[in-house]
Each structure stands twice: as structure tokens, then as C-alpha cells.
C-alpha positions, 0 to 999 in steps of 0.5 A: 670883296668877300661876302659878308653873309658867308661863313667866316672861314669862307670869307677868310679863304675868299679874301685871301684868294683876292689878296693873292690874286692882286699882290702875290703869295707874300701879300697874304698876311693875317691883317690884310686877309682879315681886313678884306673879309671884315673879320677879327685878325685872331680868326685867321689863326683860329681857323688856319693856325698860321698864315702859311696854312691859310695861304695853302688853304686859299690856293686849294680853295681857288683850284677846287673852284676853278676845277668845278667847271671842267669837272662838270663838263667832263662828267656831263658830256656823252662824248668826253672829247666834247667835254674837253672842248667845253672845259677850255671854252669855259676857262676862256668865257670866264675871262682871262685872269680871274682871281682863281686863275691868277692864284693857280698860276701863283701856286705853280711857282710856290709849289716848287718851294713849298713841299706841302703845297706841291703835295696837294697840287699833285693830288688834285692833278692826279684825281683830275687825270684819273677821272679823265682817263676813265672817261676816255677809256669809255669813249674808246670802248664806245668807238668815240676815240681812236682804237689806238689811243692810250686813255691814261697817256692821253689824259696826261696830255689833255690835262696839260693842254688845259693848263697850258692854254690857261697860261697862254690865254692869261699872257695873250687874251687873243689866243684861239684856245678853243679853235686850237683845242677843236683841231687837236681833238678832231685828230683823236676821233675815229675817221673810219672803221679801222680807227674805231675798232672796239676795245675794252679799257683793259686791252 
């Protein structure tokens, strides 16, 4: 349940995430969210203007919380491929079907019908891919990534990999996402001098 000590706007967002995770996009109404957050119904419109705006804000709140772990893993790791592996393990260790994960999946479908939500999703995906591409370029320059790897293209594939594995784990919790990721990433590491030729990110 949304924490009573949190600021009202955050309580409403977290309540909306909980309702959406349990019952879907259309279940998020001002009354349902206000009851869950133990707040006045009018505050939903005060803070968000409309129920649709609340739904979009709840999705982005969930996405940002879900991305915290992967982003920290990518920034913390000296070898970004280790960071990708840590990010996947983090998704799994939180358990299949957290409220944030369910809302992310809900948003994938709703984004096909809601241009504003889709635009926010595009912004989040591109920001994450740009961060990953920059770290991959650093890896390649340091000889930690195959010299023939394209950081920008690889960032697209690895981001899609993480999204896809999340869906598979939600559907089949026994999916060996961590093991599959480790085996794939091993193919991207240099295996000899010919694979580890130093290149700058601009080459």
C-alpha cells in the first residue's frame, strides 16, 4: 500500500502503480487511486489534471524506478558487460512480476494507442541506449569489447535483450535469464589480440 508518510503526489503515483499492476490501465480511476492512497479524490485532479495524465505519470514513475537498478549497474561496473549481466540479475532477484514490472508491460501495449505515452517511452529508451552505447564505446577503447563491435548497434540489441528477458521471466519464471545473458556476453569479449585491437569511439 502506498506509504502514508510520503508526499501526497508520490502516494498518489504509487497507489496508481499498484492499481494498474493489479487490474490494468482502465482500473486506474481517481476514486480507486484516492482510496488506495487514503487521499481526497479532488487531489488527483489538483496534482495531475486528469486521470489519463495520472496514468501516464504513474507509468513513468514505475519505469524510472525499474530503471534505477540497471542504470546504477551500468555506471558502477568497470566493464559494462559485467554491468549488463548485473542488471539482468537484478531484474530477476527482485522477483517476477513486481508492480513496476507489470506496469511497464501494461505501458507497452497502451503506448501503441497513446501517442503521448509512447513519446515518453521513446525518450526513456533512447536515454538508456545512449548511456549504454557510451559505456560500450569506453569498453571497446579499453580492449574489453571486441574491436569490430558497433557500440550504438550493440546498445540497441542489449536494451532489447533486457526488455525481452523481462517479458520471458514474467511469463516463465524458470527462464535462465542470467545464464543466457552470460553466454551471450561472452561472445562479445575479445578472445585474442585480433579481437582486442584498440579503437577509439570515433573510429
